[in-house]
N, C-alpha and C positions, 0 to 999 in steps of 0.2 A: 412588590409582593408578588404581582400579576406572572410576571418573570417567575420567581421561586414554585408559583403551584404550577406554573406550564412544565417544571424541571421536574417539579415533583412526581406529577400526572405521567411523564415521559418515564419515569425510574420504573414505576408501578407496571406501568406497558413492558420494561424489560421484565421484571417478575414474572408475570402470564406469560411473556414467550419462553421462558425457561423452562414452565411446567410444560406447556406447548413441545418445545424442542426435546424434551425428555422421550419423547415418544418414540421420535422419529430414528431408523435408522442412518448412524453416521457415515454414510459413505463418499465424505468429499475429496479425501486425501487419496481416494484411486481415480478421480475425475483429470482431465486432461488441464493444463495451466497452472500447476499446484504453486511454482516458484511465483509467479506474478500476481499469487494471494498473501504471500507472506510481509505485503506492504513495500514503500519504499522511502529509503531517507531514513536518519537518525531522528529527527522529532518526531515524525510520524509512529516510528515502529516503539520508541521509547514511550508514548503514549498508546500503547498497544492499539495504533490502527486506527484509534478513534477519532479520526480529524477530517471527518467529511463534510465539516460544521467551521472550522478554525477561521476566522478570517483575519487575524491579527500575526504578526512575526512573520516567519517562513513560511510560504504557502505551495504546496506541490500539487501540479493540477493531476498526477495519478491519482489523489482522492476525491476529488471533483472540480472537473475543469471549468466549473464558475467562481471557483475561488479564487483565481488567478486574477482580475481587475485587483483586488483589495491591496496587490504585493505594492509597497511603498516604494521600496529601492530597490534595483536589481540584486539576483543573488546568486552565486555560483556555489557549487558545492560538488564536492567528489566522495564517497563511502565504499568502505572495504569492512564485508564481513567474514570470520571467521567461524568457520561451522566444522562439525566433523563427519565423520562417513565421507570423506573424500568430497563434501560437495561443495560450491565456491557461489558465492549472491554478490554482487559488488553493483554501485548505481553511479549514476551521473547525472546534472541536473542544470539549469539553468534557468531564471525566472523574472520576468520583467514586466513594466506598467507598460500599456500603449495608450498615451494619451488619445482621446481625452481618459474615455472611459473602459479601456479592453487591457487584456492581459495576455502572455505570450508565455508558455511552459515549453519546453523542449528535454524530453529524459531519454536515458538508455538504460536499461537493466540487462543483468548480464547474470547467467548464471548454468551452473554445470556438475556435471561429476565425472571425476578424473579417477586413474589407476585401477581401471576397468579390465582384470585379467580375458585374455582372449585364451580358449584352451580348444584342443582339438579331441577325435573320438578318442585316443586314448588318454584325456585329460592330463595331457601336456600342455604345460603353458604355450603358445604362438606369440603372443605380441600385448600392448595394450590401449585401450581403447578410451577416449573421451569425449564424452556428448557438452552440447554446445547452445545454449537457450538463451537469445538475444531477442529485446523489446525496443523498439525506436516509437517516442511517444510525442506527437504534436499536439498540443492544448491551446484552445484559443478561448476565451472567455469575456461577457462586456456585461455591463452594467445596463440594464432596461428602464429602470428608475432609482431612485435616492436608495432603496432600501432593498432589490432585487438586480441578481445577477444568473445568466446564463452562459452553457460551457459546452463544447464538445471536444471530446479528445478523438485523433485518430493515432491506433497504433499497429506498425508492421511488426510482426512476430517472424523471426528467423531462428529454425532449429535446424541442428545437426544432428541428427540422431547416431547416423552411423556413413562409413565410408559409400559417398555416391547415394547418399537417400538423405534430404535434406525438406524444409517446407518451409514457403513464403507467402506468409495470407496477410491479409487486412480485418482488423477489429474496432469496433467504435464506442467512446462513453458519452454518455448524456449527463448534464448536471446543470441543480437548481440550487441557488441559496437565497435565501431572505432575513431581512431582521422584522424577529416578531417586535420588540423590543430594544432599545440600545443597549441592551447586554444579554439577547437572549436570540442566537442566532438559529436558522435552522435549513437544514443543507438533505437535499433527495437526488440520487443519484440513481443510474441503468448502467450497468458496466457490461463489458465483452457482449458487445449486439455483436453476433456476425462470427467471431472471435474462434479458432479452429486452428488444430494440425491438418494437412492434407498430405500424405504419403503416397509416392512411387516406387515400387521396388524392381521395376522392371529394368531398371539399370543393373541391376544383379543379378536376377532370373529370368530376365527376358521375358521369353512368352508366360513362363510360371509366375510372374510378377503380378502386380494386383494395384489397385488405388484405395487408401482407405481415408475416410476423416473422420478424425475424433471433434467434436464440438464441444467447447468449453461451456460451464455451466452459465446461464447469464445472471449477474447480482445482482439485486435491487435492496437500495439503503436508505433509511431515514434517519434522521443526524439531530442533534440539538446540543449547542452549547451555550456555557452560562461564562460571560468574561465579568468580573470581579476588579473592579479599579481601585476597591478599595484594599484589596490583599494581594493585588499583582498577580492574579492567578487565573485561569480557565477551567473546567472541567466538561468533558463529553461525554456524551450516553450515544449510543449510535445501537439499532435492529438490521440485521440484514437479513433477506430471505435468499434463497438457493434454492433452486428446484422447490422442494416443500420441506427443506431445513429452516429454519429461523434459528439463530445466533443472535448474539450481542455483546459489546463491548463496552467497557469505559475507560476512558484516561484523563488525567490530570498535570496539570502543568504548573509554576509559582516561580518567580524571579524572588531570589532569596538576598540579593546585593543586586548592586547597577552589573550587568553584564555575563550574571550567574544563576541559570534556571535548572531546577530539577525538577523531574517529570515522572512519573509510574503509568501502569494501569492493569489490566486486566481483559484478555480477550479471551474468545471460544466458551462465557462465561454458562455453567451447566450448576443449577444447583444441587445435583443427584449423581455427579460426576460421570453421567454416562457419555459426555463430553469433554475430554480433559481441559482444562483452561491453560491460558498462557501467560504468566504474569510475565511483566516488564519494568526495565528503569534505567534510568539514565541521568545525565548532565549536560551541558552547554557552555561554554567559558568565551566570552568575548570583549576583545579590548579595541582600541582604535589607534589608526594609524594614519593622520593626514586625512585623508578622503577615503581610506579604505578600512574597515571593519573585519577584522580577521577574526574565525571563532574555530574550535575545536569541540567536537562532541563528541559523547559515547551511551550508549545504549546496549543492555543486555536482556534478552530473550528467551526464557526457561523452554525448552521443548520436552515436553512428557514422553514422544518415542523415540528420542536419541539418548546417546552415553552421557553429553555433555550439550551443554546451552549455546546459544550464539551472542558472541560477539562483534558489535557494531561501530566501527570508528571513522568519521568524518572529518574533512575539513572542509571548510565554509568561508567564503569572501563576498561582503555588504560594499556595493561599490554607491556610495554618498553620488 
């Protein structure tokens, strides 16, 4: 009963948050680092990115580095995203526990846009350009007690915007996860500390070039997950503060039969539709092969401002 009261209180807080966020101007899409805020991996994206306090199953340090010590067996995953408008978004990761109480996560995020037409002053096509954005993530977490864990992520951003114009910078995430009860988990995360792009155009324009720094918005998240052993399900709710903007998201996952799970959620919730929500759904199927447990996963995300949604496919391998 205590766990249910805490969860209901958290959902009430989400409702109040939406009333407040409806009054804010939604400028998040125009800020640097948009690709890094779309999520990481099929499981988290399928649950609408409400995964900052999820301590069971496959765990991703992208959402909260403090989750990694709860990873039971090593897991490797590769994810491919199919996006409209000549965009790409792919992921690869490896997660493992470090005995006795720590964990390690290594992840790579690759994003970009292709088929960008270059034209001269007469409007004639000259060549085709592409952009490439890569994030290398190293997360470490450790349990500080039977109920709590702390974690830190170091992120290296390598972004190629144009020929001879690129940026290499470093950012950090900090995370905490704690068990309120056996069924209820709380997560707190601060992301994109010092994250930025730094451009130097003197390689193209010489003395007329300059140096520009674009800082990512700092993200602050509070998440709560309820684990139901009776129903083999988990439900997560999350609040996120980005500058003065308040967002929320909700995700659920349920194992319907052994090795088969379904999931869904709603990201960017706003009751008056001043911010368009992003529903998502997905599933995973896992089997056993000697000491390996391969799995295939799928997730779909509706994009309100694109001609079609995003399809994510992943191959996952659990090492027993």
